[in-house]
Each structure stands twice: as C-alpha cells, then as structure tokens.
C-alpha positions in Angstrom: 13.7 134.9 86.8 14.7 138.5 86.2 17.1 140.1 88.6 15.9 143.7 88.8 18.9 145.8 89.0 18.2 148.5 86.6 14.9 149.7 87.0 13.7 152.9 84.8 16.0 155.7 84.8 15.8 159.3 83.7 15.8 160.1 80.1 19.3 161.5 78.7 20.9 159.9 81.9 24.5 158.7 81.6 23.9 155.7 83.6 24.8 152.4 82.5 23.3 149.0 83.5 23.9 145.4 83.4 21.0 143.1 83.1 21.6 139.5 83.7 18.6 137.3 82.9 18.1 133.5 83.5 17.0 132.0 80.3 14.0 129.8 80.4 11.9 128.3 77.5 9.7 131.4 77.4 10.6 134.8 77.9 7.2 136.6 78.2 8.8 140.0 79.2 10.9 140.3 76.1 8.4 142.1 73.8 7.4 144.5 76.7 10.7 145.1 78.1 13.1 145.8 75.0 10.6 148.3 73.1 10.5 150.5 76.2 14.2 150.4 76.6 14.7 151.3 72.9 12.1 154.1 73.1 13.9 155.7 76.0 16.9 156.1 73.7 19.0 153.1 75.3 20.6 150.4 73.5 22.5 147.1 74.4 26.3 148.5 74.6 27.7 145.1 75.2 26.3 141.4 75.9 27.3 137.7 76.5 25.1 135.4 75.0 23.5 132.7 77.2 26.1 130.3 79.0 25.5 127.7 81.7 26.1 128.8 85.2 26.1 127.0 88.5 27.6 128.0 91.9 29.6 125.7 94.4 26.8 125.1 96.6 26.0 121.3 97.2 23.0 120.1 94.9 22.9 123.5 92.9 21.1 123.9 89.8 22.8 124.9 86.7 20.9 127.6 84.6 21.7 129.4 81.6 22.4 133.3 82.1 23.0 136.1 79.6 24.6 139.3 80.8 23.4 142.3 78.9 24.8 145.9 79.2 22.2 148.8 78.5 23.4 152.2 78.0 22.4 155.7 76.4 22.8 155.4 72.6 26.0 156.3 71.3 28.5 155.9 68.2 30.8 153.4 69.9 31.0 150.1 68.7 29.0 147.3 70.4 30.7 144.3 71.7 29.0 140.9 71.6 30.7 137.8 73.5 29.8 134.4 73.0 31.4 130.9 73.6 32.5 129.0 70.5 32.0 125.2 69.8 35.6 124.8 71.2 34.8 126.6 74.3 36.8 129.5 73.5 35.5 133.2 73.8 34.4 134.7 70.8 34.3 138.8 70.6 32.4 140.6 67.9 32.1 144.4 67.2 29.2 145.5 65.6 27.1 148.8 65.1 24.2 147.3 66.8 23.2 144.3 69.0 19.5 143.4 69.0 17.3 142.2 71.6 18.1 138.5 70.6 21.7 139.2 71.2 22.8 138.9 67.9 24.7 141.7 65.7 22.3 143.5 63.8 19.5 146.4 64.1 16.8 146.5 66.7 13.8 143.8 65.7 10.9 142.7 67.9 9.0 139.9 67.1 5.8 140.1 68.7 3.6 137.1 69.7 0.2 136.5 68.0 -2.7 134.6 69.2 -4.7 134.0 66.2 -3.4 132.7 62.8 -3.1 135.7 60.5 -4.0 133.6 57.2 -5.1 130.4 55.8 -2.3 128.4 57.2 -3.1 125.3 59.2 -2.5 125.0 62.8 0.9 123.5 63.9 
C-alpha cells in the first residue's frame, strides 16, 4: 500500500515531500516510481529504513514502513536513519541515498521475465 501524498510536481519546484511506504514482500512500483522521480531532477534527501509500526487500536496489525524525503537535487548532505541491532538510532550522512535506502548513487534493478543466458531455473 502506498500512501500518496506527493503526486507529481512541476520541474524546478522547491517543493519537498515525504513518502511513507508500507513494505510488502514485493514492491512492484519501485522500478517505475524511482526512475521517474530521478528523471525529474529530484532525489532522496533523507530516509529512515524500514521499521515496525503499529497503532494503539485493538487487534491492530503491525506493518513495516519506511519514511523517504524527496526534494530537488542539491549539494546538501543526505541523511539516512536506521535502527541498530541494539535498538539505537543510527544516523549516516552521505552524498547520495539510492532507491534501496542505502548510501550510494542511484541504481535501479529492473525485473526480467526470461533468463538471459544458459543458467538453469531457480
């Protein structure tokens, strides 16, 4: 489930947006969404990697969510937050945060439907 709060915005806009995503086993919009955002000269300005979230309602279901800040490309450091094994917050500064919420340049891995060489099926 994607909570749409961003939409598309005009090129060269100073608008910034926070994108919250409930992670599931598959994330089909990833190879479509991120190249579009990057082509429009936007980048991930900050992010918090996935973490478990639940509300106080009775019988609620916990979900894993990530918080992603999208902004026009800038020279400012990008900040990536995550939870360490001990539960403490980790804060990393980087030149880039990629679509996989890791410090590094933008890369997109596109799915393929057919094997590209002679390897056996898995």
